[in-house]
C-alpha positions, 0 to 999 in steps of 0.5 A: 635390561636398560636396552631391552627396554629402550626399544620398547619405547617405540611401540608404547608411544605409537600404542598410547597414540592410538588411544588417544586419537581413538578417545577423542573422537578421532579413528583408531582404524586411520590411525593404525593405518598411517602408522603401519605405513611408517613403519613400512618407509623405515623398513631398509629396502635391500639391494639383494636377498639370503641366498637361502634361508634354512640356517644361519650363514656368514663369511662367505668365499666362493669360487668356482670349480668344473663349472659351479659356484660353491660358496664355503660361509661360516654357519651362526647359530645363538649360543646364548651369550651377550654381543661383545667385543670379543666375538664370543657371540659368534659361536659356529661349530660347523661348516656347511657347502653351498652350491649354485649353477647359477647367479640367481639359481637355485641354492642348494645346500650340501649338508655338514662339510666340517665338524668341529669334534672332527677336529683333533687340535680345535676347541670352539668357534669355527670362523670364516674359511676358504676354499682352493683346489690341486690336484686332484683335492679340494683344501677346506683352510677355516680357523678355530681356538686351539685348546690354551684358546689361540686363533689358529688355522688348519687345513682339512680334505676332500675328493669334494668341493662339498666335502665330507673334509677330514681335518689334517691332525694339527694347525698349519704350521705358522699360522695365527689369528682368523680369516685364511683367503687363498688364491692362486696366481696365473703360474699356480702358486698359491698364497695365503692372506690372513689376519684381524684385529680385536676378536681376532688376535693380531694383536696378540701374536706381535712378539711370534707366540700367543700372549693370553694376555695381549691388546684386545683391539690395537697396539694403543700406539695412533699415529703409527702404521697399523697392524696388517694382515698376513700372506704366506706363499702355500708349499706345493702341497697345500700343507705348508706354507714356504716361508715366514708370513710376511705383512701386508703392507698397505699404504696410500697414494704417497706411498705413507702406510695406514694408520692404526688411527684411520679406522676408515682406511687401516685392516680389520680383517676379511681379506680376499684377493682376485686379479684383474688385468695385470693387477692384484686387488688386496679387498679387506673390511675395516672392522668398526666402521663396517665398510668394503676396501681395496687396495691394487699392487704389482704383486700378490705380495704387495705392497698396496696402495690403497684407493677405496671403498667399494661396499656401503654398510651393510645392515649389522656390525660386521661385513666379510665378502668374497670376488670371484669372475663367473661367466665373463661377470665378476660378483661380491658375495657379502653377508648382513643380518635381514633375516635375523636383525642381530649381528652373529645370526647373518645371511650370505647375498650376492650382486655385481660387482664393476670394475671400471674402465680405469680400473677402478671398482664400482661403489656398491650401496645394499640398500636400495634408495 
């Protein structure tokens, strides 16, 4: 109630100012016009526009299949749940696949590709997905809570990039937490990067088994190495891990692992991998500090040396992305909450991404100043 009242106060004061101006012989119309101009000047000017406005979408994972761009986002809905650090308000129930022939061209919503009711082991919260293509089959990877409330990662298959997808009867063995991102190297080997802290539950799996009463945030050891993303090589059938998941080692320029207290650099969630000029770019979100960062390595499983920030904070609490090359240019797909102004009702966007001659990534500001 206090939050609602506080947000209404500026409008109350503005209305009172207009009444006083008019009552003292001032021009109420002029005052109103000045107020409107001031409000317009305060509104942010966004770098990019939402790809679609018919539904709320977030966490866009973009891929190029057969010369066309396909975007696999999560589908935000308003379930009437208040914001909290556990992420309960992100109550998504299905996935839609977006497609586009060109950047800036028409974007098609291809409808429901997979619904939570069609995943036998799932209960709720279909969070950020990813996709891959191999052996004539399209694979959709998705995190969702199982019947016990723990996040695990499922796989679904289709003969079409837009689905519908048929889910496997069980989650990927050995999978846990959220935000799967699948990268296929030049030799055809695929890897899955996954995990997220806080609501993503990575901190609840440190013993190898899910602890429902585990920490709600991180390990509570600020000077110790931070919990990091996991990476696992995929099996040939793309439905299993080929070996036990390993930690993605993130280090600074001196080779020291990033610490838990280093909220501006440590991993939080939303990892992605792309390869540029023979180097592996591990990109991720810092979560509560709202930055997208990147680290570079010589091998797909790391280690990765922290390089810096490449996307400043967007409007909204979360930030999540993918990076794709299309027709000789690189693009960043990301989201904010321009359409709704609410943290859990987001919209996906795209902008060009530039690799500098030295291999660094040019900083992107989501606002025009």
